[in-house]
C-alpha angles and dihedrals in degrees: 000000000000131000122193132182128206126199138165123203137175121245089265092055095258114152098193140022119196088003094299136092087223086075091065097035128099133207090258091050093047092051093050091044094053093045094047098053093059089073095065136087094214141006123215122205137161127247094258091052090050091051097046104035135055109266100143089117128027131174092233142012114316121211117198115196106210144141089222122090092209115089114232088206106044091159092064106087090190093059123112123189114213128179095208139118114266091253093050092046090051092051092048093046091054090049096046103034110023151263102313119063124173122204111212094163129124127277096274094059094040091050091049092052092045090051089053091049091239099131115086099182134017128206112198128180119193114195129189091251117127136187099042129136137255100042122208136184098245092173088058091053091051090048088064091068127077096219127039124177122191137193136159133226121182094335096314117114116218121201126189112192128183141149 
């Protein structure tokens, strides 16, 4: 089984701008993001991500970790609402949907899964955007992996980290 996480940040480490990751994204990041997610059996996000991002359509099953019993994306027929911990949701997603699960959740869920050593590979895009919100130490996250590859497209840095 394989678990991957995907995150975009601005150059200052901001994960959102105007409550959405689209605010810190770039055209190059968006293109890579959309292409990458087609290779997975399921995507896991949190409730806040579901409410603030566009998840009305996904290329595979979508798991929303939330305490609510009302789906924030009722139009997505592939969406499943689970009131589980991130680790338990990940285990269930692997069992129900398949080998490859992608975490597109916010920093809290990603950090929890990283702390539990449940993420095998990490895709990070760093765009030139500044002055966003929810800052993280993305270099610190990358330092937790043995191997880090880097390339640049149109001013956006792309990191692929794995052990």
